[in-house]
Structure formats: C-alpha cells, structure tokens
C-alpha positions as CSV (number, residue, x, y, z in Angstrom):
1,M,1.7,23.9,-27.7
2,F,3.9,21.6,-29.8
3,D,1.9,20.6,-33.0
4,L,2.7,17.1,-34.2
5,T,1.0,17.7,-37.5
6,G,3.4,17.0,-40.4
7,K,6.3,16.0,-38.1
8,N,8.8,13.3,-38.6
9,V,9.1,11.2,-35.5
10,C,11.8,8.6,-34.6
11,Y,11.0,6.2,-31.8
12,V,13.7,4.0,-30.2
13,A,12.2,1.3,-28.1
14,D,11.1,-2.4,-28.0
15,C,7.9,-2.0,-30.1
16,G,5.7,-3.4,-27.4
17,G,3.8,-2.1,-24.3
18,I,4.0,1.6,-23.8
19,A,6.1,2.1,-27.0
20,L,3.6,0.4,-29.2
21,E,0.6,2.2,-27.7
22,T,2.4,5.5,-28.0
23,C,3.0,4.9,-31.7
24,K,-0.7,4.2,-32.1
25,V,-1.5,7.5,-30.5
26,L,1.1,9.4,-32.6
27,M,-0.6,8.0,-35.8
28,T,-3.8,9.9,-34.9
29,K,-1.9,13.2,-34.8
30,N,-1.3,13.5,-38.6
31,I,2.5,13.0,-38.3
32,A,4.2,12.7,-41.7
33,K,6.7,9.9,-41.1
34,L,7.4,7.5,-38.2
35,A,10.7,5.6,-37.9
36,I,10.6,2.8,-35.3
37,L,14.0,1.4,-34.2
38,Y,13.1,-1.6,-32.1
39,S,14.9,-4.3,-30.1
40,V,12.1,-6.9,-30.3
41,E,10.4,-7.7,-33.6
42,N,6.6,-7.2,-33.6
43,P,5.2,-7.4,-37.1
44,E,1.6,-7.6,-35.9
45,G,2.1,-4.5,-33.8
46,I,3.6,-2.6,-36.8
47,A,0.6,-3.6,-38.9
48,Q,-1.7,-2.3,-36.2
49,V,0.1,1.0,-36.2
50,Q,0.1,1.3,-40.0
51,S,-3.6,0.5,-40.2
52,I,-4.5,3.6,-38.1
53,K,-3.4,6.0,-40.9
54,P,-2.1,4.2,-44.1
55,S,-1.0,7.5,-45.6
56,T,1.6,8.0,-42.9
57,Q,4.9,6.5,-43.9
58,I,6.4,4.0,-41.4
59,F,10.0,2.7,-41.5
60,F,11.4,0.2,-39.1
61,W,14.8,-1.2,-38.2
62,T,15.9,-3.9,-35.7
63,Y,18.1,-1.9,-33.4
64,D,20.2,-2.7,-30.4
65,V,20.4,0.3,-28.1
66,T,23.6,-1.1,-26.4
67,M,25.6,-1.1,-29.6
68,A,28.6,1.2,-30.1
69,R,28.0,4.7,-31.2
70,E,29.9,4.1,-34.5
71,D,27.4,1.4,-35.3
72,M,24.5,3.6,-34.3
73,K,25.6,6.2,-36.8
74,Q,25.3,3.7,-39.7
75,Y,21.7,3.1,-38.7
76,F,20.8,6.7,-38.5
77,D,22.5,7.5,-41.8
78,E,19.9,5.0,-43.2
79,V,17.1,6.6,-41.2
80,M,17.9,10.0,-42.6
81,V,17.8,8.7,-46.2
82,Q,14.2,7.7,-45.6
83,M,13.2,10.6,-43.2
84,D,15.1,13.6,-44.6
85,Y,15.1,15.1,-41.1
86,I,13.9,14.2,-37.6
87,D,11.6,16.6,-35.7
88,V,11.0,14.4,-32.6
89,L,13.3,11.7,-31.2
90,I,11.6,9.5,-28.5
91,N,13.9,7.3,-26.4
92,G,11.9,4.5,-24.8
93,A,14.1,1.4,-24.5
94,T,13.9,0.0,-21.0
95,L,15.1,-3.0,-19.0
96,C,14.5,-4.0,-15.4
97,D,16.9,-6.8,-14.5
98,E,18.4,-6.5,-11.1
99,R,20.5,-9.6,-11.7
100,N,22.2,-8.0,-14.7
101,I,23.3,-4.5,-13.7
102,N,25.4,-3.9,-16.8
103,D,22.5,-4.7,-19.2
104,T,20.1,-2.6,-17.2
105,I,22.4,0.5,-17.1
106,N,23.5,0.0,-20.8
107,T,19.9,-0.2,-22.0
108,N,18.3,2.4,-19.8
109,L,21.0,5.0,-19.6
110,T,24.2,4.5,-21.7
111,G,22.3,3.4,-24.8
112,M,19.9,6.4,-24.5
113,M,22.8,8.8,-24.1
114,N,24.7,7.3,-27.1
115,T,21.5,7.5,-29.2
116,C,21.1,11.2,-28.3
117,A,24.7,11.9,-29.1
118,T,24.4,10.2,-32.4
119,V,21.1,11.8,-33.5
120,L,21.8,15.4,-32.3
121,P,23.9,16.4,-35.3
122,Y,21.0,15.5,-37.5
123,M,18.6,17.7,-35.5
124,D,21.0,20.5,-34.6
125,K,20.0,23.7,-36.5
126,E,23.7,24.7,-36.6
127,Q,24.6,21.4,-38.3
128,L,22.4,19.1,-40.4
129,G,18.9,19.8,-38.9
130,K,16.4,22.5,-38.1
131,G,16.0,22.0,-34.3
132,G,13.4,19.7,-32.7
133,L,12.5,17.8,-29.6
134,I,14.0,14.9,-27.7
135,V,11.7,13.0,-25.4
136,N,13.2,10.6,-22.9
137,V,10.5,8.2,-21.6
138,T,11.6,7.0,-18.2
139,S,10.2,6.0,-14.8
140,V,8.9,7.6,-11.6
141,V,11.6,5.7,-9.8
142,G,14.0,8.1,-11.5
143,L,12.5,10.8,-9.3
144,D,12.1,8.8,-6.1
145,P,14.1,5.8,-5.1
146,S,12.9,2.2,-5.3
147,P,14.1,-0.1,-2.5
148,V,13.6,-3.2,-4.6
149,F,14.7,-2.2,-8.1
150,C,17.9,-0.4,-7.1
151,A,19.8,-0.8,-10.3
152,Y,16.8,0.1,-12.4
153,S,16.1,3.2,-10.2
154,A,19.7,4.3,-10.5
155,S,19.6,4.1,-14.3
156,K,16.4,6.1,-14.4
157,F,17.8,8.8,-12.0
158,G,20.6,9.0,-14.6
159,V,18.1,9.6,-17.4
160,I,16.6,12.6,-15.4
161,G,20.1,14.0,-14.8
162,F,21.1,13.7,-18.4
163,T,17.8,15.2,-19.6
164,R,18.1,18.2,-17.3
165,S,21.7,18.7,-18.3
166,L,21.1,18.5,-22.0
167,A,18.2,20.9,-21.8
168,D,20.4,23.6,-20.4
169,P,20.1,26.9,-22.3
170,L,23.8,26.6,-23.1
171,Y,22.8,24.0,-25.7
172,Y,19.2,24.9,-26.5
173,T,19.9,28.5,-27.5
174,Q,22.4,27.2,-30.0
175,N,21.1,23.9,-31.4
176,G,17.4,24.5,-31.1
177,V,16.7,21.0,-29.8
178,A,14.5,21.0,-26.7
179,V,14.8,18.1,-24.3
180,M,12.2,16.8,-21.9
181,A,11.3,13.6,-20.0
182,V,8.1,11.7,-19.1
183,C,8.3,9.6,-16.0
184,C,5.8,6.7,-16.3
185,G,4.2,5.0,-13.3
186,P,3.9,1.3,-13.3
187,T,1.8,-0.4,-15.9
188,K,0.0,-3.7,-15.9
189,M,2.4,-5.0,-18.5
190,F,5.4,-4.1,-16.3
191,V,4.3,-5.7,-13.1
192,D,3.2,-8.9,-15.0
193,R,6.8,-9.6,-15.9
194,E,9.0,-12.0,-13.9
195,L,10.8,-9.4,-11.7
196,T,13.5,-9.9,-9.2
197,A,14.5,-7.6,-6.3
198,F,18.0,-6.3,-6.0
199,L,18.3,-8.0,-2.6
200,S,16.3,-11.0,-1.6
201,Y,14.7,-9.1,1.3
202,G,12.7,-7.2,-1.2
203,Q,11.3,-10.1,-3.2
204,P,8.0,-10.5,-1.2
205,F,7.3,-6.9,-2.1
206,V,8.1,-7.5,-5.8
207,D,5.8,-10.5,-5.8
208,R,2.9,-8.5,-4.4
209,L,3.3,-6.0,-7.2
210,R,1.4,-8.3,-9.5
211,T,-1.9,-7.5,-7.8
212,A,-1.1,-3.8,-7.3
213,P,-3.4,-1.2,-9.0
214,C,-1.6,0.0,-12.1
215,Q,-2.4,2.1,-15.1
216,S,-2.8,0.5,-18.6
217,A,-0.1,1.0,-21.2
218,T,-2.8,2.6,-23.4
219,I,-3.6,5.3,-20.9
220,C,0.0,6.0,-20.2
221,A,0.7,6.3,-23.9
222,K,-2.0,8.9,-24.3
223,N,-0.5,11.0,-21.6
224,I,3.0,10.7,-23.1
225,V,1.7,12.2,-26.3
226,K,-0.2,14.8,-24.3
227,A,3.1,15.8,-22.6
228,I,4.8,16.0,-26.0
229,E,2.1,18.4,-27.2
230,C,2.7,20.5,-24.1
231,A,6.5,20.4,-24.6
232,E,8.8,23.0,-23.3
233,N,12.5,22.6,-23.0
234,G,13.6,21.1,-19.7
235,R,10.1,20.0,-18.6
236,I,9.8,16.7,-16.6
237,W,6.3,15.1,-16.5
238,I,4.8,12.2,-14.5
239,A,2.4,10.0,-16.3
240,D,0.7,7.8,-13.6
241,K,-2.7,6.7,-12.4
242,G,-4.3,7.9,-15.6
243,G,-3.1,11.5,-15.2
244,L,-0.3,13.8,-16.2
245,E,1.5,16.0,-13.7
246,L,4.3,18.5,-14.3
247,V,7.3,18.0,-11.9
248,K,8.4,21.0,-9.9
249,L,12.2,21.0,-10.4
250,H,14.4,21.9,-7.5
251,W,18.0,22.9,-7.2
252,Y,19.8,21.5,-4.2
253,W,23.3,22.8,-4.8
254,H,23.4,26.4,-3.6
255,M,26.2,27.3,-5.9
256,A,24.2,26.3,-8.9
257,D,23.0,29.9,-9.8
258,Q,26.4,31.3,-9.6
259,L,27.9,28.5,-11.7
260,L,25.2,28.9,-14.3
261,N,25.7,32.6,-14.6
262,Y,29.4,31.9,-15.1
263,M,28.8,29.3,-17.7
264,H,26.6,31.6,-19.7
265,S,29.0,34.6,-19.6
266,P,32.5,33.0,-19.6
267,E,34.2,35.7,-21.7
268,E,33.0,38.4,-19.3
269,E,34.3,36.5,-16.3
270,E,37.6,35.8,-18.0
271,E,38.0,39.6,-18.7
272,K,37.4,40.4,-15.0
273,E,40.1,37.8,-14.0
274,D,42.6,39.3,-16.5
275,D,42.0,42.8,-14.9
C-alpha cells in the first residue's frame, strides 16, 4: 500500500477533465504539497482544488509538455525550490488529433518521456532525491488497437512500452523510483469533443461515440488514485466502467528471459566470454 499522506505530488496535465478530478481526490489524501503544471489555464478549477484542503500548499505553472528538455529543466528547477522534493510525478497530458500526428505524438509520448527524463534526477535516490513513484496516465487504446484513432493509439502504446521499460529492475533497484501506468477507458468529456477518425471510413463510428456509455471523469479519477495507493513497480491498471483492473502482462519475445538475465549480470557474462 502506497500511503499518500505527507507526500509531495507533481501533476503534469491540462488541468481539466480527469486531471482536475484526480487533483481533487488527491487533496482528500492529506498530501503535503501539490504542484500542477498545466497546458490550459483553469483558475476556477485550481480554486476548487484548493478549497478542499486549504492547508495543503498548491503551486502551479503554465507548462508546454512539447517544449525542449532544456526548457523543462528550468521549470523543474523552480518546482524544486517550492517543493523541496517530489514523491509522486503524474503524467497526464493528452491529445487526440488524428489530423495532426506530430502534435499527438509529441504531447502523448515524446513530451511525457522528456518530462520523466527531466524529473528523474530530482527523484533518484542516488542523485538529488529519495526515490518515489512515476504514474503515467494513459488509455486503454494503448493496450488494444483503435481502428479510428490510429495515431492516438500508437502514442498510447508507446507510453506502455516506455513505462514497462523504465520500470525494469535494472533501474528501480538503483534509483528507487517505481513506475506504473493507469489506462483509462473513455469518459464523457472525451467523447463529447470534436473528434476525427484517422481515415474517413471510421468517421461514422467516431460520431456514434457521443452516445456511447462512458464513465465519468470523477469516477475515473477516484480509480486512478486507488491504483496509486496500490502501487507496485511495473504495474499497469485499467480504469474503466467505474472499476479498476490489474493488467496481466505478457512477454511475447521468447528470448526476453535470457536477455534480462544477461542484462542483470553483465560482468559475469563477460568473464565467461573472456574464458
């Protein structure tokens, strides 16, 4: 069980929908500080979050997740001045725009990876931090393909691949930073947007999504926080239809075990080769 009491949490997202609702739930968990780095200003939302627990310190910055890593570091230098340290980093920035593949990939995948790379030294117990938890909030179409949101799905598959790779014991045993992901099912707020299919053949299906049964952002947010409280390194969760389900991970590449054993004992393997 991961206790959020007294933790310093940093949330990178758009400060609306699932992100806003998740921040509200986090404020009920007696966290010490909350830093919100958002792409869309929402002063009313921030006020709602603060009103839940006025004693919890909230800091916020306008943040473009697609910026260069060098610029990200300047932001997080400021974050660390206010936060002292980061216990939990939540990556939740998302974009579904099949007409703009570059922005979709940069927001959902590249920006998330750059954010992780920038923040990790501040969390790494061998560097400036004391370990912690990275939570990548992604989508169920990162587990199963979407025939209509092809670029969006590809970016979310990338998030899962990155999460599982970064959670490898090769890193975790040294830096003390656990990495997990929560794959959210569709919410009412998502399907109410003006969405376009990757190919026009899929547009009738996209249009019908508006009336499809979906979970609320509030329920999804509660399950995201529940998953965080059940955190273990490498876990992938599905938050959908009002429930929370642990994903059973599978290795498809049959050489994986042999490769992993080699990676975790390279000196021993090198000595055998020298003999």
